[in-house]
N, C-alpha and C positions, 0 to 999 in steps of 0.2 A: 849513179841517181841513187838518193837517201829518201826514205820514208820518213815523214815528219815525227818529230819527237812528241808524245802526248805526256802532258802532266795531270798529277791527282793531289789532290791537298789530302794531308794528313788527318786522322780524328783530332777532335778538340783537345783531347789529353797530351797529344805530340806536338802541338802546333808551337810551343815555346821553344822547341828543340829541332823540329824538322821544318824544314821551308816547302818541301814537296817531294812526292815520288815520281820519278818518271820511266817511260820505256820508249823503246824505238829499236829500228834495225837501219842499219847504215850500209850502203853499197849493195842495195838490192838488186842492181845491175851488177853481176860478179864479173863481168866481160874486161874491166879494168880496176885500176885504183882509183881510191877516192881519198882526198886529202883535206882536211877542214882545219881553219885556223880559229882557236878559241880563245876569245875574251875572259880574261879572269871574272868571276863574279862574287868574290868575297865568302864563299862558303867551301865546305868540304863534301866531298862527294863520294859515297860507297857505290861502287859500280860491281854489278854481279853481270858476267856473261853465260847468257843462256845458251849457247852453242859452244862448239870446241874452236871456232874461229874467235880470235881477238883482235883487238885495234894494236898498232905499233906507237909508241911514245919515245922521245929522245930521253937519254938519261945521262950519268955521266961516263960510260962506255959506248955511246952511240945509240943508234936506234935498236930496239927490242919489242918483242912482244908483251904486251902487259899481262899478269896473273889473271886467274880466273876470278878471284875477288879483290878487287883491286880498291884501295884508298887514295883516292886523289886529293892532295893537299892545297894547301892555299897558295895560288901562284898570284904574282905582282905584274907579270907581264904574259902578253899573249903566247901562246904554243900551238904546236901544229901536232895534229892527230891523223894517221894513216889507216887505210883499211885496205886490204889485199883482196879479202872476199866478203859475204856477209856475214855481219857482226851483229846479233841481237842481243841487247842488254836491258836489265831492271835495274835502276838507279835508286838511293836515297840521297838527296841534297839536304846536308844538316845546315842549321842556323850557326853563325859564328862559334857560339859557346855549345852548340848541342851536343857535338860529339865528345867533347870532355865529361858532359853532364850525364852522357848516357854509358860511355865507354869507360870513363876514367883517364883516358889517353889525351894530353893536352894536343889541340890542332897545329900548334907550334912545329911538333917532331915532324910535319910531312910539308913544311914549306919550300915550295918550288919542286915537289918529287911527288912521285907516287911509290907506293909500297903495297907487298902482297898483304891483305888484311888478313889472312890465314895466319902469318905471322905476327899480327898484334895480339897479346894478351884480352883474349874477349872469351868469356865461357860460352860454350856451344856453339861458338860462331860457323863452323865449319859444317856442322849437323845442320844448322839453320840454312845456310847458303845452298847447301846440296837439295833440301826440301824446297827452296824456292826455285831451283832448276825444274823440280818436277811437276811443279804446279802447272795447269793447263790454261791457266787465266790470269790477267792481270789484277781482277777483283781479289783472286784467293793469293795472290802473291803479296798483296797490299795489307789483307786482313791477318796472313802470318808475319808479315813484317812488324806490322802495330803490336800483336802480341810480344813478339820477341824484344822490341825496343822497350816496351812498357816494363817487361819483366828486368831487363838489363839497367834500366833507370830505378826500379824498386831496389833492386840488388846493390846499385852503387851508392845510394844514398847521398848523392852529391847536394848539395844545397844551390838553389838557382843563384847565379852570380848576379852582381849589378846590371849586367849587361842585358841578360834576359828580364829582369824586373825591370829596366828601362821601356 
């Protein structure tokens, strides 16, 4: 069994870059395994695991447990996600060019795959993620995330592309 995912809108200053934030707990009934089939949504997702259990995804080497802080790239076909225990997450869903505008890394680098976000060049990311894991409420996670993303946006000084302007 799984808990529903709850979605939250970002602050007005981030709406050109961030589709939404979401949080959820998966496989809350830890007596078995849970498998979900995901349909691509055209967005890049940054997923922060809030507990020590993570989901399993397939990569070039077979099935493996995902990293603590995962960037889930642009997928063009459905994919499966497996849970062997209860997994709690907080996630940022970026608009198509939002990830690039905030972090300066093209989303195309993550096409059809996931990556450990801690290995992607982002100033202060590991510290930010650990602080998110320490927060007691989703509201405080969102507030901390908005501050971090706005600072990253300001530091990168990338001009909005025609996609965002449209």
